[in-house]
N, C-alpha and C positions, 0 to 999 in steps of 0.2 A: 504494500500500500504506500503510495506516495503522499507526502505532506508538503504544505506550504508553511515554512517556518516563520514565526513572528519574532520581533526583537525580544519578546517577553519570555520565550520558552514554551508558550502554548503553541499548538499547531492546528491548522485547519485541514481536515481530511479531504483529499482530492480524489480518493478512490472509494472502494466499498467500505462499509462499516466493518470493524473487527469482528472476527468469528465469535458468535455467542452474543453479540450486541445488536439488538434489533434496530432496523432503520425506522425512523418515525419523524414527525414534524419537527422535533427539537434538534435533531442532528443528522438526519438522513433524508430519504425520499418522503415526499408528502404522501398521505394516505390515498388509496385508490378512490376515485370519485364514484358516486353511486351509479348503477347501471342506468343508462339513458341520459346521463349528464355529459353529453358530448358536444364539442364545439366544431364548427365548420372552419376548416383551414382556408386560406386564400385560394388554394387549388381546387376547392369544392369538395375535398374528401373530409370525412369526419375525423376529428383528432381528439386527443385526450383533453380533459377539462383542466382548470387552472392549477390543480395540485401539482401536475407534472410539467405541463407547458410544452411549447414547441419553440425551437429557435428557427427564425426565418432569415433568408438571405435573398438579395437581389440577384436575379439570373440575367446575365448579359447575353444578348443574341449577337454573335459575331457577324452574322450576315448583314444585320441592320446597323451594327455599331452602336446600339443603344441598349439601355437596360430596360427591357420589357417591350411594350407595344410601340407602334410608330408615333404615338402622341407623347412619348418621353416618359410614360409612367412605368414604374418598375413592377416586375412580377415577383411576388414573394413566394419562395418555395420552402415548404416545411421540411426540416431535415431530421425529424424524429422526436420522440419524447425526451424530456430533460428532467433528470432527477435532481434532488436538492443540491448535491455537491457539484453537479454539472452546471446548474444555474449559477451557482456562486463563482465557479471558475469562469463562466462566460461574462458575468458582471465585472470581474477583475480584469478580464481581457479588454472589455469596452472601456473601462476606466483608464487603463494604460494607453489605449489607442486614442481616446477622445478627450481625456483630461477631466471628465466629470460624468456623473450618472444622474438622470432625471427619473424619478420613480414612475411617472406615468408613461414615459417613453420606453423604459425597460419592461414595464408590464405588457405594453403592446407588442414589443419585439419578442418577448418570451411567451406570449399568449397565456399569461397568468394574471391574477388579481394584483392590484397595487399593494394590498396587505401582505401578500406573499413576498413581494419584492422588499417591502419594509422589513419583514422578518429576516430575510437574507442579509440585508444591509446591516441590521442590528447584530447578527451573528458575525459578519465580517469585521465590523467595528470592534466587537468584543475581542476578536482575535488580532486586533492591531493592524488590519490590512487596509483600512480606509477610515475616513472621517465623515460621519453623517452630517448633512446640512439640511436646511429647510427644503423639503421636496426632493432630496437626492443625496449625493455623496461626492466627496473629493478625495484625491490621493492623500495618503499620510505625508505630512510635511508641507502640503499646500495650504492647509488651514489647521491651526492649533485649536483643539476643542475649547469652546468658550463655556463659561459657567451658564447653566441653564436656569431660566426662571423657575421659581419654586413650583408653580403649577405643573411644569413639565417634569421636574424631578419626581414629584409625588406620584405621577402616573406610571412611572417605570418600576418594574420588579416589585410590585406592591406586596405580593404574598411573601416573597423572600425577605423584604424589609420587616414585615410583620413578625416573621419567625425569628429574625435576628433581634428585634426589639424585645420580644418575649424572653429569649435566652439571656440577653444582657441585663434586663431588669431583674431577673432571678438571682443575679450575683450580688445585688445591693442588700445590705443588712440594715436593720433598724438602728437609728441613731447616727447613721453615716452622713457625710457631706459628699456630694458628687458634682462633677462638672459634666454638663451635656453640651457638646459642640453644636453649632448650628447645622441643620440638615434634616432631610426627610426620614432618614434612618434613625437618627437620634430622637426625632419626634415620636417614633414608634416605641422607643425605650420609655419616654415620658408617659405614654399611654398605657404601658404595661407595668409601671411601678406598683408594687403591692399596696393594697388598700389598708388604711388604718395603721400605717407604720410611720413613725416620726422620722422625717428626713429634712435635710437642707439641700436644695438644688441651686447650683450656680449655672447660668446659661447666657450666651450671647445671641440667643434666638428668640425673637419676639413671639413666634407662634408656640414655642415650647412654654414660654412664660405664661401665655394666655391659656394654654392647655392645663397648666397646673395651678393657676391663680386661685381657683375656688376650692382647692383641696385643703381642708382644715389641718391635715396632718403634715403638710409639706410647707416649709418656708422657702419662698422663691426669691433668689437674688439675681438681678439683671446687671450685667457688667457695665452698661453705659457704652458710649461710643457713637460712631457715625452709622446711621441706618442705611443699609444698601437696598435701594428700591427694587421691588420685584422678587427679592430674595428674603427680606425680613430678618437679616442677620446684622450684627453689630461688629464693627472693627475700628481700628485706629489706635492712637496712643492712649486714649482713655481706657479702652478695652484691655490693652496690654498691661497698663499700670495696675488696673484692678486685679488682674489675674496674678501678677507678680507679688501682690500683697496678700494672696489667698493660699491657704493650704486645705487640700481635700483628700478624702480617702480614695476615691476612684474618679478617673476621667475617661469619658467615652468620646472618641474623636471620629469624625467621618473622613473619608478620603476618596479622591477621584481615580487614584491609581495605587495599586499595591504590587510592587515588583521586588523579587528577591534580591536583585542586584542594585537597581536604582533606588529602592526604598519606597517611602510613602509620599504621595504627591497630590497637589491640588491644582485646579485650573486658574486660581486667583492668587497672585503673589502677595497681595495685601493680607491674605489669610495666614501666611507662614508664621509671622511673629506671634499671632494670636494662638495658633495651634501649639507652637513651641512653648509658650507660657503655660498653657494647659498641661502639657506633659511635665513641665518642671514643678507644677503645683501639686501633683498627685502622687500618692503612695503606690497605687496600682493603676496601670494604664492599658487601655484597649483601643484598637481601631475596629470600627464596625463598617463592613463593606460587603455588598452582595457579590456573587461569583463573576459578574461581568466586569468588575474592577480589577480582577486578578490579572497580572501580566501587563497591565497598562501603565504608561508613564505620562502623567499629566505635566503641565507646564512648569510648575514650581515644586521642588522637593522640600518637605518640611521635617523629615526625620529618616534616619536609617532604620532598617528592620529591627536591629538590635536595641533600639531606643524605646521600643514599645513592648509591653509584657505579653499581649495576646491579640490575635485576630479573631473576631467573631464574624462568621460568614454562614451562608446557607449551604445545605447539604449538596446542592447541585454542583458545587465546586469540585467535589470528588470526581465526578464524571467529566466536567467541562475542562478542568485544568489540573490534572493530577501532578504533572511535572512541577507546576508552580507551587502547589501545596508542599510537595516534597522538598523543594528548594527553600521555601520559607521556614519549614521545620528544621532543616539542616542549618539554617542561619540563626537558629535559636528562638524563633517565634512560636509560641504555643498557639495551636489551632483549635478553636471551638466551633463545631458545625451545628447549626440549628436545624432541627427537623420539624 
């Protein structure tokens, strides 16, 4: 089986799935469409539905010197069903040749739904092979991933974040003081903190503060600082000074990238001193990140792997990036997988 190697150590399968591992929507061919769900190809023959798709190409008629009919229109020829790994390989080829991918255009060319293309792009981005943009994707290095608005973050990997939040919250003991970094995963920690347990929570996230504000058993401390529009987090010298003057039992930090070699990273350089101050303030430190963050290297590095006590991730990491998990453990990072 051949692989496309990423900088992070994870790989994208470009052949068949390993023996004993079934192919399915998450990592292999899409499921077979129901009988009768057939599409007409441009040649007039029935073809498979969106789950597998067709790659089409322009047929040039040498005798006429044009692509298609005499009116200059091209004839699209179906070249057969496309499995998930073949679709992704084709997307990468188009990206290399054309410099960008548009979801709607790729869906038309592959004869699949836009949602199928988006899932493929999400998988390729998680493997470090491209950068998703609004409506499409660009090659890695062409665009640095930007920090997403909170509404976009909240909609991604919802169940994985919920599981991570539940496991992280279970580590907190009565009477402790904890720091919750800003983010949609740490918000899930706040939502799963045990009831009727006296705690102090320090946060630079206005949504976390609002979530806990009415809890009679929890004292909420907001760091102060500059509010970042659309993200609802606080940063700046005031935030850093508050954290440097604070001591807590546990700190839970988010990350946009977790890589065994590069370390822990974020898309926003202004977050770096805030996260470093959180790490310095805590007796026990954790980074919380779903499996799509493993092997990724975001714009700004804020800590080496050895500077954090444990990674709390979802169980899908075991299948999605086993080499990264092994490398992280070898680097001394404890791994807690939420089920």
